[in-house]
PLY file of the C-alpha trace (Angstrom):
ply
format ascii 1.0
element vertex 140
property float x
property float y
property float z
element edge 139
property int vertex1
property int vertex2
end_header
116.61 102.18 116.28
116.74 103.34 112.82
116.29 107.30 112.24
112.81 108.31 110.53
112.92 108.43 106.91
111.48 111.49 105.50
108.55 110.73 102.91
106.61 113.41 101.15
102.89 112.97 101.03
102.75 112.57 97.18
105.89 109.95 97.19
105.54 107.20 95.10
108.13 104.37 94.34
109.62 104.59 90.92
111.43 102.04 88.82
114.23 104.47 88.42
115.25 104.24 91.99
117.07 101.44 93.64
114.78 98.58 94.43
113.41 98.50 97.76
115.41 101.48 99.09
114.81 103.02 102.57
112.33 105.35 100.99
110.25 102.60 99.30
110.34 100.37 102.31
109.06 103.18 104.61
106.40 103.80 102.06
105.12 100.09 101.90
105.46 100.21 105.77
103.14 102.88 106.18
100.88 101.78 103.53
100.74 98.27 105.26
100.31 99.84 109.02
97.46 102.32 107.54
95.49 99.34 105.81
96.06 97.40 109.34
94.62 100.22 111.35
91.50 100.33 109.09
90.91 96.48 109.32
91.09 96.74 113.06
88.80 99.50 113.12
86.18 97.92 111.17
86.41 94.85 113.53
86.05 96.87 116.69
82.79 98.57 115.00
81.57 94.95 114.18
82.00 93.99 117.67
79.98 96.86 118.92
77.47 96.09 116.50
77.04 92.48 117.42
76.79 93.40 120.97
74.02 95.98 120.19
72.25 93.41 117.91
72.00 90.84 120.61
68.49 91.59 121.35
65.60 89.11 120.67
63.54 89.55 117.74
60.15 87.91 117.96
59.41 87.72 114.34
60.76 84.72 112.88
61.66 86.19 109.44
63.28 89.41 111.00
65.47 87.05 113.34
66.47 84.89 110.31
67.53 87.86 108.39
69.51 89.32 111.49
71.08 85.85 111.72
72.09 85.84 108.03
73.49 89.42 108.35
75.39 88.51 111.40
77.17 85.30 109.57
78.07 87.26 106.79
79.63 90.14 108.85
81.40 87.51 110.87
82.67 85.80 107.70
83.98 88.99 106.34
85.48 89.90 109.65
87.19 86.36 109.36
88.66 87.10 106.11
90.01 90.41 107.35
91.56 88.89 110.23
93.42 86.50 107.83
94.27 89.78 106.17
95.74 91.12 109.18
97.90 88.30 109.53
99.26 88.49 106.04
99.89 92.17 106.70
101.84 91.35 109.81
103.99 88.94 107.77
104.88 91.63 105.18
105.94 93.85 107.82
108.07 91.34 109.42
109.68 91.01 105.62
110.33 94.39 105.62
112.14 94.30 108.59
114.21 91.29 107.61
114.87 92.73 104.24
113.13 90.07 102.45
110.10 92.38 101.09
109.46 92.85 97.61
111.25 89.51 96.44
109.47 86.51 95.20
109.52 83.79 97.65
109.40 81.23 94.73
112.14 82.76 92.32
113.83 85.26 94.45
113.21 88.04 91.71
111.88 91.54 92.64
108.04 91.75 92.42
107.14 94.91 90.33
106.48 97.91 92.33
103.02 98.38 90.36
102.11 94.78 91.81
103.16 95.89 95.38
101.41 99.24 95.23
97.91 97.50 94.41
98.72 94.51 96.54
101.24 95.32 99.34
101.12 91.71 100.83
102.13 89.85 97.48
104.85 87.38 97.92
105.25 86.18 94.41
105.86 87.88 91.12
102.69 87.97 88.94
104.13 85.20 86.68
105.06 82.87 89.68
101.53 83.46 90.99
99.96 82.52 88.20
102.04 79.42 88.04
100.97 78.71 91.39
97.56 79.06 90.74
97.49 76.95 87.70
99.20 74.16 89.80
96.68 74.46 92.50
93.99 74.19 90.06
95.31 71.12 88.44
95.73 69.33 91.66
92.33 70.33 92.94
90.68 68.76 89.68
92.33 65.49 90.57
0 1
1 2
2 3
3 4
4 5
5 6
6 7
7 8
8 9
9 10
10 11
11 12
12 13
13 14
14 15
15 16
16 17
17 18
18 19
19 20
20 21
21 22
22 23
23 24
24 25
25 26
26 27
27 28
28 29
29 30
30 31
31 32
32 33
33 34
34 35
35 36
36 37
37 38
38 39
39 40
40 41
41 42
42 43
43 44
44 45
45 46
46 47
47 48
48 49
49 50
50 51
51 52
52 53
53 54
54 55
55 56
56 57
57 58
58 59
59 60
60 61
61 62
62 63
63 64
64 65
65 66
66 67
67 68
68 69
69 70
70 71
71 72
72 73
73 74
74 75
75 76
76 77
77 78
78 79
79 80
80 81
81 82
82 83
83 84
84 85
85 86
86 87
87 88
88 89
89 90
90 91
91 92
92 93
93 94
94 95
95 96
96 97
97 98
98 99
99 100
100 101
101 102
102 103
103 104
104 105
105 106
106 107
107 108
108 109
109 110
110 111
111 112
112 113
113 114
114 115
115 116
116 117
117 118
118 119
119 120
120 121
121 122
122 123
123 124
124 125
125 126
126 127
127 128
128 129
129 130
130 131
131 132
132 133
133 134
134 135
135 136
136 137
137 138
138 139
């Protein structure tokens, strides 16, 4: 078991530190865990809301509106479920020492990109190339 790493509340990873040192890894681990907890809390609230909204609404228009709202909420929660899976994957990459490095090129992903999107698996350049390739193949 690793010793807990002290991280000041105002800590932000900096370019002048060694890349993916213990403090940076702990910073991203905590960020990912907080994000995951928030998503799971929202999912629990959704389940409670769906259980409460299971009542029979006699008015057809009101029922249709409620069904539309429910479908939208479920679609949002499905996206969040997939996001939780990506967060878990990022946490596994932290544990294995692969976090912060592009899965395509092996280059470090910029700290700014990771801070904005901690589940990123590619550098910005590699992501753009990947998306261009996807677009070309989708248009075929």
